[in-house]
Every structure is written in C-alpha cells, then in structure tokens.
N, C-alpha and C positions, 0 to 999 in steps of 0.2 A: 952304530949300525951294528958292528960286530958283537957289541955287546948284550945287543938286544937278541940278537940270533944266538946267543950262547945257550941261553936257557930251552931254545927249541932243540940246538944240539945235544944237549944231555938228555932230552926225554926221547928224540927221535933214536939215539944209540939205544937206549934200553928197549926200545919197541923193536929194533930191527933185530936185537938180540933175541927177544921173545920169538918173534918170528921164524928164524933160524931153526931156535930149539924145536918150535912146531913141524917145521919142514922135514928135518932131519928124525922128529918123532924121537929126541933123546929122554923123554921122562913118560913115554908111553902116554895112552890114550886116555888117562884120567887124570893128565897134569893141568888142566885148564881147571877143571873141578876142584881140584885139591889145592891150588893155590889161590883159587879166589875164595875158599873157605878160610884159609890162613888168613888172607887179607883181611877178609870181614870180620872173622870172630877175635882175631886176635893182633894182628899188626896195626890196620887201622884205629882201633883204639887208644893203644899205646901213642901212635901217633899224633893224635888228635888231644890226649889230654898233655901231652907236651910241649904244642903249639900253643893251645891257650892257657896253659899254665904260666908260660913264661910272656905273654902278651901283655903290653902295658892296660890298665883297666880305661886310663882314658881314652886311648885308641880304640878300644873296643866298641864304646859307646857313644863314639865323634858321630858328629854332622854327615858323615861317610856311610852311617848304615841305615837311614831313614831313606837316602836317596837308591842306595844299593838295593834295599828292599822294594820300594815301589818299581823300579825297574826291571826287576826278576819276577815280580808278581805280576805286573803287567802283561809281560810276554808270554808268560806262564798259562794265564787267563784267555789271551786270543788263542793259544794252541788248545786249550780244552774246547773252547768253542767251537773250534773248527772240526778237530778229532773227534770230540764225543758228539756234538750235537750234530755235524753235518754229514760227517764219515760213518758216524756210528761205532766207533771204536772199543773194542771192550775199557774196562775201565783200569785193569792193569799195565795194558799199552799206552794210555791217555796219560798215566801217570809217570810212567819212565819218559814218554815224548814230552810232556811237559817239563821234566827235568832237564832233558837234553835242550831244551829251547832255553831257559831259563838259569841253570845251576852253574855256575864259572868253577874252571880249574883253578881254584883260590890258593891251593896249597903247591903241588910239585912244579905248576908252571908257573902261577901268580907271584910265589914269593921269589923265585930269582928274578922272573922280568919286573918285580916291583923293585928289586934291590936295582937292576941294571936301568930301567928306564927312569924310577921315580927317585933313586939315591936311598930308599929305606925299605926294609923287609917287612915291616911292621902293617904297613897300608891295608894289606887282605887281613887282617885279623877281624876286623868287624863283619866282612864278608863269612870269613870261616865260621865266625858266631853265629851270625841268622841262618846261614845252612844247615849247620848241625845240631843247633836248638830250637829251631822252626820247623825247617824243611824236612829233615830227617827223622823225627818222630812222627809227623803228619805222613810221609811218604811210608814208613814201616809200618803202621797203624793201618793203611789203607791196602797197602799190598798183603801183608796180614791176613786181613780181611776176606781180599779175593781169592787167595790161593790156599787157605786154610780150610780143612774140613769143619772145624768147631769155631764157630764166629760168635760167641758170646761176646758181649764188651768188657765184661770182666776179664775174659782171656786175653782178648785183645789188647788192652790197658797194661797187663800184667807183660806180655811179651814185649809191648813197645818200651816201657820203663825199665824193662831187665835188657833191652838189646846193648850188647857191649859197644856199640858205637856211641849210641843215647849217653851211656853210663861214663865213658870214656871223656865225653864231650863237656856231660855236666860237672863232671869231678875237676876238668881242668879249669873251667871258668870259676868254680868256686874257691880254687887255690889262687887264681888270679884277683876276683873281686876282694876277698878277703885278705889280700896282700901276703900269703905265707911264702915263705923264702925257704924255698925245698935246699937241703944240702945236697952237695955231689954224690954222696954215699947213696942218698934216695933217687937223684934225677940222672945219674949218668948209665944207671941199668936200663932205666926206662927209655932213654935216648938211643941205647945201643938197638934195643927191638925195636923201637919207633924208628930209627934209620933204615931199617928193612924193609918197609911198607912202600916206599915210591919205586924203587927199584923192580919188586916183585910184582907189583901192581902193572906197571909199566909192561914187563914181561908177561905178565899173564893176559894183557891186552895184545900184544906182539902174537903170542900163540893163537889166539882166538880171529887173527887175520890169516892165517894159512888155510888155503882152501876156499877162502870166503871173497866175494867180489863185491866191492863198493855200490850201491844202486842196482843190485842183482834183480833181474826181474821179478822173481819168488818173493822179494823183500818190499817192504813198506815205502815203495819211492818217494810217493809225495808225503809220506809223514816224515822222512828222513829231510827232504828239501824244504817242508814248512818248517821244522825244528831249527834247521842250520840257517835259512833262514834269518829267522826270528833272534837267534843267537848272533850272529855276525852283524847284522842291518840294524834292526829294530830295537835290539836292547841298547848298544851304546847310544843311538839317537834319543831313545826315551831318557838315558841318564841324563844327558846333555842339556834336554829340554827341563827336566825336574831340578837340575841342580844350578843351571843359568837362571830359569824366568822362574822357577817357582819357589825356592831356598836363597836364591841371589849368591851362592856361593863364590869364593875368591877364585881366581883364573888357576891357581894351583891346585884346589882341591877340585876344580871342574874337571880338572886333566886327570885326576886321580882316580874319580869315581868313572869317567869313560873309558880308561885304559881298563879299569877292573871290568866292566862290564863288555868290554872287548874280547877277555880272555875266552877260550875253549871251553868247550863243554866238559866239566869234570870227569874224570875218570871213576868216581865212586858211582856214577849214574850206572856203567857197564858192570860194575862191581854187584849193585841192586839187582840189574835185571838179570843176571846170571845167579846170584843167590835166589831168586824167586820165579828163576824160568819164565820171564816175559818180556816182550819186547826187547830181545838181544841184537835183532837185527839194525832197530831204530837207532837205541844207543850205541852200538858200536861203528855205523857209518857216520851217525852225526857226529861221533868224535872225531872220526877221522877227517871229516870235511872241514871242521870247525878250527881243528888243530894247525891243518896246512893254510885254510880260510883267513885266519886270523892274524897271519903276518903282514900280508899288504893295510890288513885294516889298524893295527897298531902303529905301523910306520906312518901312515896316512894321520892318525890321532896325533902322535907327537911330533909331526910336521905343523897342524893347522891350530892345534892346541897348545904348544911345548913352549 
C-alpha cells in the first residue's frame, strides 16, 4: 500500500509547490503561460524521445497495445457522442474532453506506479506509444484546424508533422525499433533536459489551481463529470472485458491493462488545452478529480485481480 501511494506523494508534492508559487505570485502573472510553452515545445519532446528510445521494442508492440487502444477509443467515442451530438459542444472542447476521458497519465504517474504495483516500469510503454504516435498527431491536427486562421490541409499537415512532441515521439520510436544503442555522451545530456519535464509540468498545473474552484458554476460541470466517470469507471471496466473475454489474456496481463486503464487523466491534456486556449477548465478539473479518485480504484483493482 505504501509503495502504491509513493507515486502519488511525488506528484502531489510537485503540484502543491506549484500551487504555493501561484499563491504568492513568485513568478509573476505570465508564469503559467511561459511554463506551459516551455513544457510543450522543449521539455516534453526530450522526455518522450528518451522514454521511447529506451523502451523494449517487444514490449512496445505487445498484446497490451490493442487492448489499451480499444479501451481508450471506446470511452473517447462515448464522450464525443454525448458532448458533440447531445450537448453541441465546440470541436475544440470536445477534443479536450475526449482526451480527458481516455488519455491516461502513463508517464509521470504510470511509470512509478507500474514499478510499485506491477514490478516493472516498462508496462506503460505501449500506452505511451499509442498516445504519442496516434492520439497526439490527430489531436494536434484537429486543434490546429479549429484554432488557426489558416485552415488549409497542407498547412495543418505541416504543423502536425513539425510539432515538437510528434517529432520527439517518432524519433524515439525509430531508435527503439532500429535497436540503436545511444552512447552515454548522447543520451545523458538528453536525459538531463528530459528529467525537468515532469516536475515543471506538475508545478505549472499547480499554479493553474490557484484561484480556481473544482466544478465551479461557470465551468463545464457535466462535461467534467462525464469525462471523470468514463476515465475512472468505464475505461478500466472496458479494458477488463476486452482483455478477459475478447483477447483471453492471462491473469497477469489482465491486471496490467486494467491498472493502466485506471490511471488518471494525463497532464499533457492540460498542456494541450493551455497551448490552444480551449477547454482548460475541463482538463484541469478532470485531472484533479481522476488523480484523487483513481487511488481507491487502483487499490480495488489490485485486490480483485492481483
């Protein structure tokens, strides 16, 4: 139990420090914007390259990948159907809400929790691969299209393939697939910059919490509750059904995919909403709710399936 809570303690401290920075206005009124751009354009690409470049290619393309993909896409489609078709939400908000429902924090929470709960930090690698090489390019293309004044297909395609997060992910995957062994003189400087990503991202999120109320009346309450419910309950359940009854995975693999599906909403979703100035309250509040709410879900999962 204490090992399980260690990952949350690490994340919680960084967020609390960010909240304190925002409360005392240590970095000025533009801190959140500057840190958000630093994470999006510099630190995240380095981190994603390093993580994927060092991942085992056999783990990247294991049976965990299709199960995780089906669970994520399933809850995203449900969210889109409700938010876009029933509630008539704008496309940008719908995209951020769908990501909040289906994109898991597979890196800065998933990796330590995978190590503590499952015994290996490698299990989130297929989820990281799927989110970065599939979800991210699609997300960037849509958000670029709906927020840019110039919406030509060529311009959107160029902005997507030149997006630093996409570039870092693709290059890291190529290094892993081609089994290129990067020497320390190359990898260590990249790792140094990559190590700054998670704490700065979490502190930026903490800064954004200052002066905000979760589920504030002016926010998108039902959007947040829908995304949180899909993330905490529907996605783990769907992952269990698909792993157990469709793919027939062994007990250990079933536990792995359900634990990965039960992880909270990815901090990157908040970074995207900051970058494109759309759906920020949805991503911020969903991350807050799912980060706290996933603790009993993960404990229950390990008790029932472990």
